[in-house]
N, C-alpha and C positions, 0 to 999 in steps of 0.2 A: 271363953269364946264360944259362941253358939254355932257349932259346925253345921247344924241342920239349916239354919238361916243362911249361912255362908254358901252352902251347897245349892240352896234355892236361888240365891242371888246369881251364882255362876251359871246356873241352868237358864236363867232369864236374860243373861247378858247377850246383847246383839242378836236377839232371838229372830227378828225378821230377816237379817242378813244370813243367818245360819239356816233359816227355813228355805230361803232361795237356793242356797248351796245344796241342801239335801234334795230339793226338787231336781236340780241338774244331775246330781249323782244317781238318783233313782231312775231318771229318764235314760241315762247311759246304760244302767244295768238292765232295764226292761228292753231297750232296743237291742242290746247284745243278746239277750235271751231269745227274742223273736227272730233276729237276723242270723245268728250264728249257732247258739247253743242248741236250741230245740231242733232246727232243721238237720243238724249234724250229729244229733244224739250224744252231745258232750255233757256228761254228768260230772260237774265239778263241786258237788256238795250243796248243802242247803235244801230248803223246801223246793226251790226251782229244779234242782237235780232230781229230787224224788218225783216231782210232777212229770218229768220226762220218762222216768222208769215206769211209773204207774200208768202212763198213757200207753206205753208199749205192752205192758203185762195185762192190764184190765180194760184198756180203752177209755180210761177216765179223761175227761176234758181238763187240760192243765190249769186253766184259769179257775175252774170250779174247785179243783183240789186246792189251789193256792188260797182262794178266799176262805175255804173251810179250815185249812191248816192255820191261817192267820188268826182266825177267831179263836180256835182251840188253844193255840200257843200263847196268845195274849191273856186268855183266861188263866192258863197254867202259870204264866209269869206273874200275874197279879196275886194269885193264891200263894205261890211258893217264894216269890222274890219281893213282893210288895209294890206299892205304887211308884215309889221313887226310882226303882230300877226299871220298872215297866215303861215309864214315860219316855225314856230315851229310845225305846224300840217302837213306841206307839205310832209316831208319824211315819217312819219308814215302812213299818209293817203294813199300814193301811194304804200308803201310796204305791207300794211295789206292785201288788196285783192289779190295782187300778191302772197304773201306767203300762203294765203288760197288755191289758185290754186295749188301751188307747193307742199304743205304738204298733199293734199288730198290723193294721192297714198300711202304716208307713213302712214297716219292715217288708211287707209284701211288694210294695212298689220298688223299694231300694234293692230288693233281691235280684231284680233284672239288671241292675247296674253294678252292684257290689257282689262280685263272685270271685273266689280264689281257686285256681286250679291246683295251687301248691298247698299242701297241708301245713307246711311251715309258716306260710303267710297267714293262714287261717288261725293257727295257734297264737301267733304273735299279735294279730289284731284283736282277737278275743281276749287275750291276757291283758292287753293295754286298756281296753274298754272296761273290763271287769276290775282291774286294779285301780284305775283312775276313779271309777264310779264309787267303789267301796272306800277308797282312800280319802276322798274329799268328804264323804259322809262321816267316817270315823274321826276325821280331823276336827269337825265341828261338834263332836260329842254325841253323835247319834249312831244308830245302826238300823238295819232293815228287819230285825227280828229273826224269825226262822231258826236256823241252827245256832244263832247267837243266844237265843233264849234257852235252847236245850243245853248249850255249853255252860251257861250261868247256873242252871239248875244242877247239872252234874258237878260243877265246881263247888256249889254250896253244900250238897248233901253227900257227895262221895269224897270230898276234900281233895279232889284232883286239882292241880293248878289250872288256871284258865287256858294256858297254852296247850296242856295235855288234853284237857276237855275238848277244846276246839279240834285238836288233831284227831282224837278218837271219833268225834262226830263226823268230820269231813272224810276220813279214811273209810269209815263204815259205808257212807253213801257212795263214795267212789268205787269201792269194791262191789257194791250192789250193782252199780252201773256197768262195771266190767263183767259181772256175771250175766247181765242181760244183753249187753251190746258187744261183748268180746274184749279180748286183751288189748287190741290196738286202741280202742276208745278209752280204755282205762289208763293206758300210758299217756295218751294225749291229755287226758284230764289232769294227771299228776304233773305233767310239764306246765300246763296252764296254771295250776295251783302254785307251783314253785315260783314262776315268773310273777304271778299276781301278788303273792305274799311279799316278795322283794319290793315290788312297785309300791304297795301300800305302805311299807316301812319308810320308803323314800319320801312319799307324800306327807306322811304324818310327822316324821322327825326331820325331814329335809336331807339334803346332800351335805355331807361333812365338808365345810369350807375352812376349818381350823383344826389345829392339834393342841391338845392340852398336855403340858409337860409337868410331871412331878420330878423335881430335881433334888437328889440327896448328895451333898458335897461338903467337904470340910472347908472349902473356900466359898462358902455361901455369901459372905460379904462382897467378894469380888463379882460373883455372879449377879447378886442383887444390884450392884452398881451398874453393871453392864446392861441389865434389863431396864432399869429406870432411866439411865442417862444416855445410853446409846440406842437401845431399842425404843425407848420413850413410850413404854406401855406399863400397865400395872402388874404387880406381882403380890402374891399372898404368902406370908411366912407362917408356917405351921410348926409348932414345937413338937419334937418327936423324941422317942426313947427306944433304943434298939432292943428287940425282944431277947436276943441272946447276949449281946455285950452290955446291955443296960446303959449304953452311952447316950447322953442327951445331945441333941443337935437340932438344927432347923431344916425343915423341908420346904422348898420353894415351889409354888404352883403358878404357872403362867400359861396364857393362851396365845398361840401364834398362828397366823394365816398359813394355809398349806404351802403357798408359794415360797414362804420363808423357812419352811421346815428344815431343809437340809442345812442351810447356812447357820440357822440358830443352833441346831444340834451340834454342828462342828465347832461353833464358837464356844459353846459350853465345855466341850471336850478339850479345847485348846486351853481354856482357863484351868480346868482340872481333868486330866486324862483318866482319873479314877472315879469320876462322878458317876452316880447310879441314876439312870433315867428311866422313868415309866411314861410312855407316850400313848395317849388315847385319842380317838376321833372325837371331835367336838362339833355338835350339830347346830347349836344356837348359843349366842353370847349376848347378854343384855346388861347394860350398866357398866360400871367400872371405868377405868381410865382408857381413853381412846388414843391409839398411837397416831402421832402426827406425821412421821416420816421414818425412813430407815437410812440414817446418815452413814451407816457402816457398809452399805452395799455399794 
């Protein structure tokens, strides 16, 4: 299988639809920057955070800094990461500073109508806009460059995992913002970062609407019969061998909607009170046997 061709095919899939989505996402991020982040000196990472810091320290125009940083980071990405990794950042990196320029007049008008006396409301709205904007961009396979490029370079050459690389990059910028604007602003930024990260996760992988059960039981035949004939849904049987006892048995895997979690678990334990259950959140299910009803409820 030619994975390079497959990767190229995936990148081109629904490209126009994904392009529209990234425009919406970048618009939300740019409006959030002009309406809330920059006026309130909220440094939550990325080149946009650095632009706020450098404006205060050196009087640099934020948009000028963002255009310059975009060009430099895209060049570094192309040199150190190659074209295929750079292209996912290219569109967002170019659009972001442009949209910051375009949304500045809109933000100035809206600032007369959208104003929060409560810092809690300000943090909440900022977090939602930042999370939704980034979330829908990541969901369609793109990003806005900036600190994402720095994170990938760190990941490649320092062998830090991407999560830790992103954490190091963001925390460094937030600490710099705290040094310039004070401890309160740094704490606000950390709160926004926590809410935004959680929101991005929910947008990318969704809200868990099912539970995945791994069931180890000596009465696996009875449990299988219950799942197939009463629950009327699919079940996967995995052959297992105990690490300590070396006993061979079958492990059952089944996905159940959240609303049926309690009843399903209790039914399994009624069949075998010694059953061993491992239960995980399940965010997306495709294919397999679809349950028709729940006659046992």
